[in-house]
C-alpha positions in Angstrom: 0.0 0.0 0.0 1.2 3.5 -0.9 2.3 5.3 2.3 3.6 8.6 0.8 2.7 11.0 -2.0 4.4 10.4 -5.3 7.6 12.6 -5.8 9.2 13.9 -8.9 12.9 13.8 -9.8 14.6 15.4 -12.7 17.8 14.1 -14.3 19.6 13.4 -17.6 19.3 10.0 -19.2 22.7 8.4 -19.2 22.3 5.8 -21.9 23.5 7.6 -25.0 25.1 10.9 -26.0 21.8 12.8 -26.5 21.5 13.9 -22.8 17.7 14.0 -22.8 16.1 15.4 -19.7 13.7 13.1 -18.0 11.0 13.4 -15.3 10.9 10.4 -13.0 7.8 10.0 -10.7 8.4 7.7 -7.9 7.0 6.5 -4.6 9.6 5.4 -1.9 11.8 2.9 -3.9 9.3 2.3 -6.8 9.3 4.1 -10.1 5.8 5.1 -11.3 6.7 6.7 -14.6 9.5 8.1 -16.7 8.5 11.0 -19.0 10.3 13.7 -21.0 11.3 16.9 -19.1 9.8 19.6 -21.1 11.7 22.3 -19.2 15.2 20.8 -20.0 16.9 23.6 -21.9 18.7 21.2 -24.3 16.3 18.3 -25.0 13.1 20.4 -24.6 10.8 17.5 -24.1 12.4 14.9 -26.3 13.2 11.4 -25.1 13.3 8.0 -26.8 12.2 4.5 -25.6 15.7 3.8 -24.1 15.1 6.5 -21.5 11.9 4.9 -20.3 13.9 1.6 -19.9 16.1 3.1 -17.2 13.5 1.7 -14.7 14.0 -1.8 -16.0 17.7 -1.9 -15.1 17.0 -0.5 -11.6 14.5 -3.3 -10.7 15.9 -6.1 -12.9 16.3 -9.3 -10.8 19.2 -10.3 -12.9 21.2 -7.3 -11.9 24.4 -8.2 -9.9 24.1 -7.3 -6.2 27.1 -9.1 -4.7 30.7 -9.8 -5.8 31.0 -13.1 -7.6 33.9 -15.6 -7.8 34.0 -18.0 -10.8 34.2 -21.6 -9.7 35.0 -24.7 -11.8 31.3 -25.0 -12.7 29.4 -21.9 -11.7 29.6 -18.7 -9.6 29.6 -18.1 -5.9 28.8 -15.0 -4.0 31.6 -13.5 -1.8 32.1 -10.5 0.3 33.7 -7.3 -0.9 36.6 -7.8 1.5 37.3 -11.3 0.1 37.0 -10.0 -3.5 39.4 -7.2 -3.0 41.9 -9.4 -1.1 41.9 -11.9 -4.0 42.2 -9.2 -6.6 45.1 -7.5 -4.7 47.0 -10.7 -4.3 46.6 -12.0 -7.9 47.3 -8.7 -9.6 50.4 -8.0 -7.5 51.7 -11.5 -8.0 51.3 -11.2 -11.8 53.1 -7.8 -11.9 55.9 -9.1 -9.7 56.4 -12.1 -11.9 56.0 -10.4 -15.3 56.3 -6.7 -14.9 54.0 -3.8 -14.7 52.9 -4.0 -18.3 51.4 -7.5 -17.8 48.2 -5.9 -16.4 45.8 -4.0 -18.6 42.6 -2.1 -18.2 39.5 -1.8 -20.5 37.0 1.0 -19.9 33.6 0.7 -21.5 31.3 3.2 -23.0 29.0 3.7 -20.0 31.9 5.3 -18.1 31.7 8.3 -20.5 28.2 8.9 -19.1 29.3 8.6 -15.5 30.6 11.7 -13.6 32.2 9.6 -10.9 34.0 7.4 -13.4 35.4 10.2 -15.4 37.0 12.0 -12.5 38.6 8.9 -11.0 39.6 6.7 -13.9 42.9 8.5 -14.6 44.2 8.2 -11.0 43.3 4.5 -10.9 45.0 3.7 -14.2 48.1 5.6 -13.2 48.4 3.7 -9.9 48.7 0.4 -11.8 52.0 1.6 -13.5 51.1 0.1 -16.9 50.7 1.7 -20.3 48.3 -1.1 -21.4 45.1 0.8 -21.3 42.2 0.3 -23.7 38.7 1.7 -24.1 35.6 1.8 -26.3 36.8 5.2 -27.7 39.1 3.4 -30.1 36.2 1.5 -31.5 34.7 4.7 -33.1 36.2 8.0 -31.9 39.9 8.0 -32.5 39.8 9.7 -35.9 38.0 12.7 -34.3 40.4 13.0 -31.4 43.6 12.6 -33.5 42.4 15.2 -36.0 41.4 17.7 -33.3 44.7 17.2 -31.6 46.9 17.8 -34.7 44.8 20.6 -36.2 43.5 22.4 -33.1 45.8 21.4 -30.3 43.4 19.3 -28.1 41.7 15.9 -28.8 38.5 17.0 -27.1 38.2 20.4 -28.8 35.3 19.0 -30.9 33.8 21.0 -33.8 30.0 20.8 -33.3 27.4 21.4 -36.0 25.4 24.5 -35.1 22.3 22.9 -36.5 19.9 25.3 -34.9 21.2 28.1 -37.1 22.5 26.4 -40.2 20.9 26.6 -43.6 22.7 23.7 -45.2 23.8 20.4 -43.6 25.8 17.7 -45.4 25.7 14.5 -43.4 28.2 11.8 -44.3 27.9 8.3 -42.7 25.7 9.3 -39.8 22.1 8.7 -38.8 21.2 11.3 -36.2 17.5 10.9 -36.6 18.0 7.6 -34.7 21.1 8.5 -32.6 20.2 12.1 -31.9 23.9 12.8 -32.6 27.2 11.3 -31.9 30.2 13.5 -31.3 27.3 16.0 -31.6 24.8 16.0 -28.7 21.5 17.0 -30.4 18.5 15.6 -28.6 15.4 15.9 -30.7 17.4 15.9 -33.9 14.3 15.2 -36.1 12.7 18.4 -34.8 15.9 20.4 -35.3 16.4 18.9 -38.8 12.8 19.9 -39.8 13.5 23.4 -38.6 16.4 23.7 -41.1 14.0 22.8 -43.9 11.2 25.0 -42.6 13.5 28.1 -42.7 14.3 27.3 -46.3 17.5 25.3 -45.7 18.6 22.0 -47.1 19.8 18.6 -45.7 21.8 16.2 -47.8 22.8 12.7 -46.7 25.6 10.5 -48.1 25.3 6.9 -46.9 25.3 3.3 -48.4 21.9 2.9 -46.7 18.9 5.1 -47.1 18.7 5.6 -43.4 15.9 7.2 -41.3 17.8 10.4 -41.6 18.1 10.1 -45.4 14.4 9.5 -45.6 13.7 12.9 -44.0 16.5 14.7 -45.9 16.1 16.7 -49.1 18.6 14.6 -50.9 20.3 11.2 -50.4 23.3 9.7 -52.3 24.5 6.2 -52.1 28.2 5.9 -51.7 30.5 2.8 -51.9 31.7 1.9 -48.3 35.2 3.0 -47.5 35.4 5.7 -50.2 34.2 8.7 -48.1 37.8 10.1 -48.0 37.8 10.3 -51.8 34.5 12.2 -51.8 35.8 14.6 -49.2 39.1 15.1 -51.1 37.1 16.0 -54.2 34.8 18.4 -52.3 37.9 20.2 -51.0 39.5 20.1 -54.4 36.4 21.8 -56.0 36.6 24.7 -53.5 40.1 25.5 -54.7 39.7 24.7 -58.4 36.6 26.9 -58.7 37.8 29.7 -56.5 35.4 29.1 -53.7 37.8 29.0 -50.8 36.8 31.6 -48.2 38.3 31.0 -44.7 36.9 34.4 -43.5 37.8 35.6 -40.1 40.2 32.6 -39.5 42.5 33.6 -42.5 45.2 35.0 -40.2 45.4 31.9 -38.0 45.3 29.2 -40.7 48.6 27.6 -41.5 49.5 25.4 -44.6 46.7 26.6 -46.8 48.8 26.3 -50.0 50.2 22.9 -48.9 46.7 21.6 -48.4 45.6 23.0 -51.8 48.4 21.1 -53.5 47.6 17.9 -51.5 44.0 17.7 -52.8 44.7 19.0 -56.3 44.8 15.5 -57.9 41.4 14.4 -56.5 39.0 15.8 -59.0 35.4 14.8 -59.0 35.9 13.0 -62.3 38.7 10.9 -60.8 36.9 9.8 -57.7 33.3 9.4 -59.2 33.7 5.9 -60.6 35.0 4.7 -57.2 32.6 6.5 -54.9 29.5 5.8 -57.1 28.5 9.5 -57.0 28.4 11.4 -60.3 31.2 14.0 -60.7 28.7 16.8 -61.5 26.8 16.0 -58.3 30.0 16.2 -56.3 30.8 19.6 -57.8 27.3 20.8 -57.1 27.5 19.8 -53.5 30.7 21.7 -53.0 29.2 24.8 -54.6 26.0 24.5 -52.5 28.2 24.3 -49.3 30.2 27.3 -50.3 27.3 29.5 -51.4 24.9 28.8 -48.5 24.5 31.6 -46.1 25.6 29.2 -43.4 26.5 25.5 -43.8 28.1 22.6 -42.0 29.5 19.2 -43.0 29.1 16.5 -40.4 30.6 13.0 -40.8 30.4 10.3 -38.2 30.2 6.6 -37.6 30.4 5.3 -41.2 33.1 7.7 -42.0 35.1 7.1 -38.8 35.0 3.3 -38.5 36.7 2.5 -41.8 40.2 2.1 -43.2 40.5 5.8 -43.9 38.6 7.1 -40.9 41.5 9.4 -40.0 41.6 11.0 -43.4 37.8 11.4 -43.3 37.8 13.4 -40.1 40.7 15.6 -41.2 39.0 16.3 -44.5 35.6 17.1 -42.8 37.3 19.7 -40.7 39.2 21.2 -43.7 36.0 21.3 -45.8 34.3 23.3 -43.1 37.3 25.6 -42.7 38.0 26.3 -46.4 34.3 26.8 -47.3 34.2 29.5 -44.6 31.9 27.6 -42.2 34.2 27.1 -39.2 33.8 28.9 -35.9 30.9 30.7 -37.5 27.2 30.9 -36.7 25.5 28.0 -38.5 28.7 26.2 -39.2 31.0 23.9 -37.2 31.4 25.7 -33.8 32.7 25.0 -30.3 30.9 24.9 -27.0 31.8 26.9 -23.9 31.0 24.2 -21.3 30.6 25.0 -17.6 32.9 22.1 -16.7 35.5 23.0 -19.3 37.5 19.8 -19.6 39.5 21.3 -22.5 40.7 24.2 -20.5 41.4 22.1 -17.4 43.6 19.8 -19.5 45.2 22.5 -21.5 47.7 21.0 -24.0 49.1 24.2 -25.6 52.4 23.8 -23.7 52.5 20.0 -23.6 54.1 17.6 -26.2 51.8 15.7 -28.5 51.7 12.1 -27.1 50.2 10.7 -30.3 52.5 7.9 -31.4 54.9 8.4 -28.5 54.6 4.6 -27.9 53.6 1.8 -30.3 51.7 -1.4 -29.4 54.1 -4.3 -28.8 52.9 -6.7 -31.6 51.7 -4.6 -34.5 53.1 -1.1 -33.7 49.9 0.8 -33.7 50.0 4.3 -32.2 49.4 5.2 -28.6 47.0 8.1 -28.2 45.4 9.8 -25.2 47.1 7.5 -22.8 45.8 4.3 -24.4 46.3 1.8 -27.2 43.6 0.9 -29.8 41.3 -1.9 -28.7 41.9 -3.6 -32.1 45.3 -4.9 -30.7 44.0 -6.1 -27.3 43.6 -9.8 -28.4 47.0 -10.1 -29.9 48.6 -8.4 -26.9 47.1 -11.1 -24.7 47.8 -14.0 -27.0 51.3 -13.2 -28.3 54.0 -14.5 -25.9 57.0 -12.3 -25.0 58.0 -9.5 -22.7 55.2 -7.3 -21.6 52.5 -9.8 -22.7 49.2 -9.0 -21.1 48.3 -11.7 -18.5 45.6 -9.9 -16.4 42.8 -7.5 -17.2 40.6 -5.2 -15.3 37.4 -4.3 -17.3 34.9 -1.8 -16.1 31.5 -1.3 -17.6 32.4 -2.8 -21.0 31.6 -5.7 -23.2 34.3 -5.8 -25.9 33.5 -9.4 -26.9 30.4 -7.9 -28.5 31.6 -4.3 -29.3 35.2 -4.8 -30.4 36.4 -6.4 -33.7 36.8 -10.2 -34.0 34.8 -11.0 -30.9 35.5 -14.7 -31.0 39.3 -14.1 -31.0 38.9 -11.6 -28.1 36.8 -14.2 -26.2 39.6 -16.8 -26.7 42.1 -14.2 -25.5 40.1 -13.5 -22.3 39.8 -17.2 -21.6 43.6 -17.5 -21.7 44.3 -14.8 -19.1 45.8 -15.8 -15.8 43.4 -13.4 -14.0 40.5 -11.1 -14.9 38.3 -8.7 -13.0 35.1 -7.2 -14.3 33.0 -4.5 -12.7 29.5 -4.4 -14.3 25.8 -4.4 -13.7 25.3 -7.8 -15.4 27.0 -11.0 -16.3 27.7 -10.6 -20.0 29.7 -12.1 -22.8 32.8 -10.4 -21.4 32.4 -10.6 -17.7 31.7 -14.3 -17.9 35.5 -14.8 -18.4 36.3 -12.9 -15.2 37.6 -14.6 -12.1 36.0 -11.9 -9.9 32.9 -9.8 -10.9 32.1 -6.7 -8.9 28.5 -5.3 -8.9 28.2 -1.7 -10.0 25.5 0.8 -9.5 24.2 2.6 -12.6 21.6 4.8 -14.1 19.2 6.0 -11.4 21.6 5.1 -8.6 24.4 7.5 -9.4 24.7 11.3 -9.5 24.8 12.7 -13.0 26.7 15.5 -14.7 27.7 14.9 -18.3 31.3 16.1 -18.3 32.0 14.6 -21.8 28.8 15.4 -23.7 28.4 19.0 -22.7 31.5 19.5 -24.8 29.7 18.1 -27.9 26.4 19.8 -27.4 24.6 21.9 -29.9 23.8 24.4 -27.2 25.6 25.4 -24.0 23.7 24.1 -20.9 24.6 22.6 -17.5 22.6 20.1 -15.4 23.3 18.1 -12.3 21.2 15.4 -10.7 21.7 13.6 -7.4 21.3 9.8 -7.3 17.6 9.0 -7.1 18.0 5.7 -5.3 21.0 4.3 -3.3 22.8 1.2 -4.6 21.1 -1.9 -3.4 22.7 -4.5 -1.2 26.3 -5.0 -2.3 26.4 -2.7 -5.3 28.8 0.3 -5.4 29.2 3.3 -7.7 32.1 2.9 -10.2 34.1 5.7 -8.7 34.1 3.9 -5.4 35.2 0.7 -7.1 38.1 2.5 -8.8 39.2 3.8 -5.4 38.8 0.4 -3.7 40.8 -1.3 -6.4 43.6 1.3 -6.3 43.8 1.0 -2.5 43.8 -2.8 -2.6 46.3 -3.3 -5.4 48.8 -0.5 -4.7 47.8 1.0 -1.4 46.7 4.2 -2.9 45.4 6.3 -0.1 41.8 7.6 -0.4 42.2 11.4 -0.7 38.6 11.9 0.5 37.7 13.8 -2.7 34.3 13.0 -4.1 33.0 13.5 -7.7 30.8 16.3 -6.4 33.8 18.1 -4.9 35.6 17.9 -8.3 32.5 19.1 -10.1 31.9 22.1 -7.8 35.5 23.2 -8.0 35.5 23.0 -11.8 32.2 24.9 -12.1 33.4 27.6 -9.9 36.7 27.9 -11.8 35.0 27.7 -15.2 33.8 30.3 -17.8 30.6 31.1 -15.9 32.1 31.8 -12.6 31.1 35.4 -12.6 27.5 34.3 -13.1 27.7 32.3 -9.9 28.0 28.9 -11.5 28.4 26.2 -8.9 27.0 22.9 -7.7 24.7 24.9 -5.5 23.3 26.8 -8.5 22.6 23.5 -10.3 20.9 22.1 -7.3 18.6 25.2 -7.5 17.8 24.5 -11.1 16.8 20.8 -11.4 15.8 21.2 -15.0 19.3 22.5 -15.9 20.7 26.0 -16.7 20.5 27.4 -20.2 23.9 29.1 -21.0 23.0 30.2 -24.5 23.8 29.2 -28.1 27.2 28.4 -29.5 29.3 31.5 -30.1 32.5 32.1 -32.1 35.3 31.4 -29.6 38.0 29.4 -31.3 40.6 32.2 -30.8 40.3 31.6 -27.1 40.0 27.8 -27.2 42.7 27.0 -29.8 45.5 25.0 -28.1 48.2 24.5 -30.8 51.6 25.7 -29.5 51.9 28.3 -32.2 48.3 29.4 -31.9 47.6 28.4 -35.6 45.0 26.0 -37.2 47.1 23.4 -39.1 45.4 22.4 -42.3 48.0 19.9 -43.4 49.7 18.0 -40.6 52.3 15.7 -42.0 50.8 12.5 -40.8 47.7 13.1 -43.1 49.8 14.0 -46.1 51.8 10.8 -45.6 48.6 8.7 -45.3 47.4 9.9 -48.7 49.9 7.5 -50.2 48.1 4.6 -48.5 44.8 5.8 -50.0 46.4 6.1 -53.5 47.7 2.6 -53.3 44.3 1.3 -52.2 42.3 2.9 -54.9 44.6 3.7 -57.8 47.6 1.3 -57.2 46.8 -1.4 -59.7 44.3 -3.9 -61.0 41.6 -5.0 -58.5 41.8 -8.6 -57.4 39.0 -11.1 -57.9 36.6 -10.7 -55.0 36.2 -13.7 -52.8 33.7 -11.8 -50.8 31.5 -9.9 -53.2 29.4 -7.9 -50.8 30.3 -5.1 -48.3 28.9 -5.3 -44.8 28.1 -2.2 -42.8 26.6 -1.8 -39.3 23.5 0.1 -38.3 21.9 1.7 -35.2 18.4 0.7 -34.1 16.1 3.2 -32.4 15.5 0.8 -29.4 19.1 -0.3 -29.0 22.4 1.1 -27.9 25.0 -0.9 -26.0 24.6 -4.6 -25.5 23.2 -4.2 -21.9 20.2 -2.2 -23.2 18.9 -5.5 -24.6 18.3 -6.7 -21.0 15.2 -4.5 -21.1 12.2 -6.5 -22.4 10.5 -3.4 -23.6 13.4 -2.6 -25.9 13.7 -6.1 -27.5 10.0 -7.3 -27.6 8.2 -7.7 -30.8 9.6 -8.9 -34.2 13.2 -9.7 -34.6 15.3 -6.6 -34.9 18.6 -8.2 -35.7 18.3 -9.0 -39.4 20.5 -8.7 -42.5 19.3 -6.0 -44.8 19.8 -7.0 -48.4 19.0 -5.0 -51.6 16.3 -6.5 -53.8 18.6 -6.9 -56.8 21.2 -8.8 -54.6 18.4 -10.9 -53.1 17.1 -11.8 -56.5 20.6 -12.8 -57.6 21.0 -15.0 -54.6 17.4 -16.3 -54.7 16.7 -14.9 -51.2 13.5 -13.6 -49.6 12.6 -11.9 -46.4 12.6 -14.3 -43.4 15.0 -16.7 -45.0 18.1 -17.8 -43.0 21.5 -17.2 -44.6 25.2 -17.7 -43.8 27.2 -14.5 -43.8 30.9 -15.3 -44.2 34.0 -13.1 -43.8 37.7 -14.0 -43.7 37.5 -14.3 -39.9 34.2 -15.9 -39.2 30.6 -16.7 -40.2 27.2 -16.5 -38.7 23.6 -17.4 -39.5 20.9 -14.7 -39.6 17.5 -14.0 -41.1 17.3 -11.8 -44.3 15.2 -8.7 -44.7 15.0 -7.6 -48.3 15.0 -3.8 -48.5 15.7 -1.2 -51.2 17.0 1.1 -48.5 20.3 -0.7 -49.1 22.7 0.2 -51.9 23.2 -2.7 -54.3 26.3 -4.7 -53.2 26.0 -3.6 -49.6 24.3 -5.5 -46.7 23.8 -4.4 -43.1 23.6 -5.9 -39.6 22.9 -4.0 -36.4 25.6 -3.8 -33.7 25.5 -4.9 -30.1 23.8 -8.2 -30.5 24.9 -11.9 -30.2 24.0 -12.7 -26.6 24.1 -16.5 -27.0 27.7 -16.8 -28.3 29.0 -20.3 -27.7 25.6 -21.2 -26.4 26.0 -19.2 -23.2 22.5 -18.4 -22.0 22.6 -14.8 -20.8 19.3 -13.2 -19.8 19.5 -11.3 -23.2 19.7 -14.6 -25.0 16.4 -15.6 -23.5 14.8 -12.3 -24.7 16.2 -11.9 -28.2 19.8 -13.0 -28.8 20.5 -11.8 -32.3 23.9 -12.3 -33.8 27.2 -10.5 -33.2 28.4 -8.6 -36.2 31.8 -8.5 -34.7 32.3 -12.2 -35.3 32.8 -11.0 -38.9 35.0 -8.0 -38.4 38.8 -8.5 -38.7 40.9 -7.0 -35.9 43.9 -7.0 -38.3 42.1 -4.4 -40.5 42.2 -0.9 -39.0 42.7 2.7 -39.9 46.5 2.6 -39.9 46.7 6.3 -39.2 44.8 6.2 -35.9 44.5 2.5 -35.1 40.7 2.8 -35.0 38.7 -0.4 -35.6 37.0 -0.9 -39.0 33.3 -1.9 -38.8 32.3 -0.5 -42.2 32.8 -2.1 -45.6 33.6 -5.6 -44.3 34.0 -7.9 -47.3 31.5 -10.8 -47.0 29.6 -13.4 -49.0 26.0 -14.4 -48.3 24.8 -18.0 -48.9 21.4 -19.5 -48.4 21.2 -22.1 -45.6 
């Protein structure tokens, strides 16, 4: 029986980058409803089904509530003291026997949505004394961070499309109608996109699939997977060849303009058109439209980033915005002024660029932002020798599902001498751990989005206390980091809480004179509106010489790799005639979101989209089961015939495959799907950045 009046709690959904404001009505420890917060200054009443599912994870009986130890046949519950004692003993023994580098960490995507994690991760990693750090960032973000670092001076100085003021938006390899932005926090993107069109503007989408965004756009062009860099080279070339370059107010701080002009000169629309599949005259028209629009922005994301030339793609996206005169300008690619200014706090202007300062032991891929690419993790575990990884600490991640060549990574984890996982569920990765620590999440942690306010299309700030305390033996991730640091290396608890760090940073930030503080955010539960994006690059630029570098040498050097790939000789006979790309589903995000029945109920979501011409050639029809085969694996999945796919290209959603090896996770009982990363090759990466390649995977499809 209800004993108290229902209460209302306002917070930000922490599942994806969109930062949607939600209104939670609750009674004691029970959630009554989750609705959109119409007063949130950024999301303005937008949420998606994933936000409503937050309540499912809070009350899920399959959530971990006590530390677990793996036994010969099952799991047994143990105390926190016992868990920490065993972790301390095993990790120290391994480092004593094999050196500091023998222990590695993996930090999963949910940590980016967790205030406590973000302000404690670095100290914990440093306490281990190892360089073997990995994270989900190298699955899809490295090309952005490397380009920002080399061109602008800081990896987190993110150019954000000012979509609320633009009149022309060119979207390459992204589907923000479903994602609501990625490296662009834009909740309610469909509404914002429609507003562009209603004010007489235009939206153009380039993608091998006619996505939900392409359906609502003014124009859509199919493009051959992995050729986006060629398209962007040609777009930049047209600006110079047709006298359209106009850097505007940035002219005095742009370096290497002539070097860049020469670098792109050979990539005419006529040269790249047969490879990209986009007509030369259309490429030229798009460049002219971008240059002549009163305001315009080019935004490229997942499809352009997670491919063999993802580094070039992000470099060329930035240059296209700069040379066309749409950088640091209203309606173009702009920069936030966040209340918690991580870029200013970690000022790099007087620090050496650490990109490539170390190389991975086996393949020699570059070290960046204090970690190695996740694409080398399996080989660093499986390859014998000095500094071989023998123990792993994974927090809030499921790389067996999210990283390339999942089966090889699973075999690598199974071979470890010791593994620790901190998570909210047993999953395809944590099942290999010796000790699993139960973490709090979602409604049980305080929330301030340190990372995503940097990427937002409007300056806002919002803080929410934890709605409910962790249950039973669960602990917030930041406490787990502190406990592990103390247990393994006797790191003293400094007594600093995430709220202390947040308050100090807010008070020292750009809105200090307006009284910005944690107290102010407590007084404004819906969030504080800090205004639209403003031209501010002059103050935020962090290159040592204060210049924007259009042509860093590493990009010029990488053009030779692109030349060899596309113009270096005759094409070999294709053993795998189709190209596989991934896709994002509206009711799906990370693998753990599939533990919510409301998000996976209904018809099967995990299907292989196949163009009708390809389906006819293979004698396939919707509902038929096929084998999809790549050079590293194969799987069986149901076909869905759809002309939203470009001929020659097929698509699977990411994040599925919950019954790998017959392991019956809860998600396998709901809707297991198949793991696209059983087909991705961890040996195929963007050599420039080390980022994994999930786009354009060569495959064949055969009827079962």
